[in-house]
N, C-alpha and C positions, 0 to 999 in steps of 0.2 A: 504494500500500500504506500501511497505518497502522502507526505505532510502537505497541508495547504500552504500556499505561498507565504502567508503572513507568519507562519510558525518556523520558517527557516532560521537556522542559527547553529551555534556550537553546542555540543553536549560534552560533559566532562569525561576525561579519560584519567583514571586514577592509578596510582602506584602504591605498592606497600612492600616493606621489607619485613621478613618474618624470622624470628628467632627459631632455630631448628628445634623441632619437637619429636625427633626420632620417628618420623613418618615412615610407616611400613607399607610397601607397595606389593600387593598380591592380587591374584585373579584379575589381571589387567586386560582391558580392551585397548590394544596398542595400535597406533598408526604412526609410521615413521617417515620422515622426509628423506630424500635421496642423499647420498654422500656428498658433502660439500665442506666448506671451511667450518661451518656450524651445521650439525645435523640435530634434528629434534626427535624425541620419542614422546608421544602424547598419551597420557594416562586418563582415560575417561571413566574410571571406575566410580568416581564420586557423583556422577550424573544419575539422577533418578531414572529408573527404567521407564522408557517411553517419553522422556522429556529431554530438553536441551540438545546435547550432541547425540543422544540416544533416541531422539524423537522418531516415531514410527514413519512419519512422512518426510521430515526434513533432515533427520539425523545424518544420513549418508552424505548429503550435499554439504552439510556443515562440517563434518569431519574432513571431507575432501578439500573444502576451502581452507581449513586450518593447515592441512599438510601442504597444500599449494603455497600458502603464505610462508610456511617454514622453509620450503625450497627457495622461494623468491628472496626471502630475507637472507638466507645463506649466501646467495649469489651477490646480493647487495653488500653484505658485510665483507665478503671475500674480495670485492673490488678495492677495498681499502686496507684490510688487515690480514695478517697471516695466521692468527690464532685459530686453533681447531679443537673441537670436542663434541661429543654427543651430549646434549642437554635433555634431561627428562623433566617434563612439566606436568604437574597435576592440572587437569583441565576441568573447570566447573562452569556453570552457566546459571543465569536467572532469566526471568521472562516478565519484566516489569515495564510496561509502556509509560508509567508515570515517573519513573526514575530519570534523572538527568545524567546518569552515568552510562557510558557506552561499554566500557571494559576496564579491567584492572589487571595488574601483574606484579610479581615480585620474586625475589630470590630467597631461598632459605639462607640462614646465616649461622655461623658458629663462632665461638670464642676460643682463642688459642692460649688463654691463660695470662696473657700480658695485660696488666691492669690499666694501662693507659696507652693511647696512640690510635692510629688509624688501623685498628686491628679487628674491626667489625668485619669478619671474613665472609663476604657473600659467596655462597657455594657456587653459583653459576660463573661469576667473574673469576674466582680462583681456579675453577676447572678449566676455563679457557686460557688463563694466563700460565698455569703450571702443569696442567694435566692431572692434577690430584683431585680426587673426589672426597670432599670433607664430610659428606653426608652418608657415607657407608652404604651406597647403593640405593638409598631412598630417593624420592623425587628431589630434584635440585631446586625447583621453584614451582610457581603456579601461574595460571592465566584464567581469567573469568570473562565471559562475554554475556552481555545482556541482550537476549533475543527478543525482548519486548520492543526494540527499536527497528525501523526498516533498514535492512542491510543490502548492500550491493555486493554480490559474491563473485562477480566475473572479473578476473584479473586482466583480461584482454580489452577491457573498455573502462572508460571513466564512470564514476558514480553519477547518476543524474541527480539534479536537485530534488530534495524530498527523501533521498536515501543516503545512508552513511557508508563511506568506503571501508569495507572490511579490511582491506590490505593495508591501507594507511594506518588504520587503528591498531591492527595486530603488530605491524612493524614497530609502531610507537611502544606498544607493551613489551615486545621482545627487547627493545632498547633499554627500557627500565630494568628488565630482568638481568641484563648483562652489566648493570652498574650505574645507570643514569638515575640516581636517586639518593636523597639525603636520609640519614638515620636519626635526625634530630627531631624530637617531639616539639609540639607547640610551646610547652613550658621550658624548653631549652635542655631537657634531660635527654640522655642517650636512649635509644630503643632497647638497650640492654638493661636499663633501669636507672632510677634516680641515684645520683652519687657516682655513677660510673663515668670514666673518661675514655670511653671506647666509641670510636666513630667510624663511619664508612669512608672509603677512598674519596668519594665525591665531596665529603664535608671538608677535606683538607683545603679546598679551593674557594670556600665561601667567604665573602666579605661584604662590608657595607659600601656605600657610595664613596666614602672617603678612603677606602683601602684598608680599613681596620678588619683584620681577619677574625672570623667568628671563633675559631679554635686557636687558642694561644699556644706558644711554644711548650708550655707545661701540660698541654692537652686539656686545660680547663676551658670552659665556654665563657666568652666575653658577653655579658648580658646586654651591654649597650649596643654592641655590633649586631647581636641576634635580634634586637628590637626592630631592625630594618626588615625582618622577614614579614612584617605587616606594614611596610612603609609606603607602598603605592607603586606606580608604574615607573619603569626605567625609561630613559637613562637618568632622570632627575632623582628618583627615590628607589627604595627597595633593596633587595639582596642581589649580589652579583657573583659570577663565577670568574675566578682569577687564574685559571690555568693558562700556561704560556702558549700552548698550541691554539686553544680556543680564542685567546686574545689576539694572536697573530692573524687568525682568520676574521677577526672582527675589527680590523683596522688598528690594532694595538690597544683596543679598549676592553675593559671587563665586560662580560656578557650578562645582560639583565635576566634575572630569574623571576618567575611569577610570584609576586609579593602583594596580594590584595590586602587592603586595609583591615579586612576581617579574615582571620586565618581559615583556610579550607583544608581539612584533613585529607591527605592523599594527593593534594594538588600543590599547595604552597611550597615553594623553594625547589621542589623536585622537577620543575619544568622550565623551559624557556618562557619568557614573559609574553603572554598572549596580548597584553595591553600595550606593548611596544610595537608600533607599525613596522619597524625595521625587522622584527622577528616573527610577527604574527603568522606569516605564511609558511613557517618551518614545521617539520613533522613533530618536534618535541614540545610544542606549546601545550598548555594544560587541557585544551578542549578542541574537539574536532568539528569541522563544519560539515553540513550536508553538501552533497555535490562533489565536484572534482577536488581531490585532496592529494598532498604530496606523498609519493611513495619512494623518495630518495632522500639521502642525507644532504643537508647543506654543508658548506665548508666549516661553519661553526660547530655543527654536530659532530663532524669528523674530528675536529679539534678537541672537543670535550672527551671523546672516546680515547684519543691519543693521550690526553692528560691522565686518563684513568688507567693507563698502562698498556693499552692494546698496541701491538707491533704493526707499524705501517708497512705496506708492501714497498718494494724497492723504489718504484716510481708511483707515488700516490696520484691517481687520476683526479682531475678537478671534478667536484660534484656536479657542476653544470654540464660537463662533458658526458657524464654517465646519464644524467637526466635526458639529454638530447638523444642518446643512444636508445634509451627505453622508449622515448616518445616515437622514435622512428620505427620501433617494433610494435607500436600501438599499445604499449603497456601502461603508459601514464600520460596524463595531460598536465603540463606545467603551468598552464594559465589558471592558477589557483585563485578563485574569488571567494571571499568570505563575507558573511553577514552576521551581525550580532542578533541574538534573540531579542525580541521586542520586550 
């Protein structure tokens, strides 16, 4: 079904980091993507029988779309990075047309016993960087899709207005799962608990508009700098990413992160700034538009991933070049137009 014209706009895409809970995977319904720089194994066992990815009518198409998205994301990632691993994701779904959330994803995380530092070890990122599975064979992370919204599942064409592009959204979620996410709670505590000085790799690069880093040299949080997480739109206000590669791709300037004046769980800080016109058409903004949407990384997003430790290929292609190649194959439209919800 299509949304009426007046309801066109963005819906939120959320991210979450998860402390590992000893997840045991058994009796799985698996679908795997082809061998690539990243391959995915999808575990659908938590879907209710006859619903979501196991829906009697739509389940096969939904699973096929997710596997296709895994293959396409692997190709995209492999254009820029040499890291390789098989990532196991627990797949769940909802069916809520009233929800403003399109999807969410995250990585399991473990603690290596170091009491302070950027040692919040995301299982997915660690597996890609080192080849080591910190989760002892359990699922590395999760992804959830809200089937209550109208989705476009065809990779060979652009999403029409009134439908949300499944591939842009899932690529966005996979990117969160590989490390594009903060581990800091609204109150400034670590996801590992109050009083802990354990942070994700992403958090190392956070700072306010004046260059004050959120995480200090002793790994304590600077409350004044963290206050910018609800500061408003960049480049004048808000939270910024100060990674060297990301800044180089952004004209030498820190990259604005989504910092609405009211904190939004799952969205604040862990996304590029949707409210900044220079960034709003990129894939890693906090909300996705209906209609044509980006399915490729911008130079800024490639820079963020390089700052997170991913190894660039010998000659990193310009994101615009790859976008043109995909467009020539009929896989993506780069004329991304966005409308705000009324």
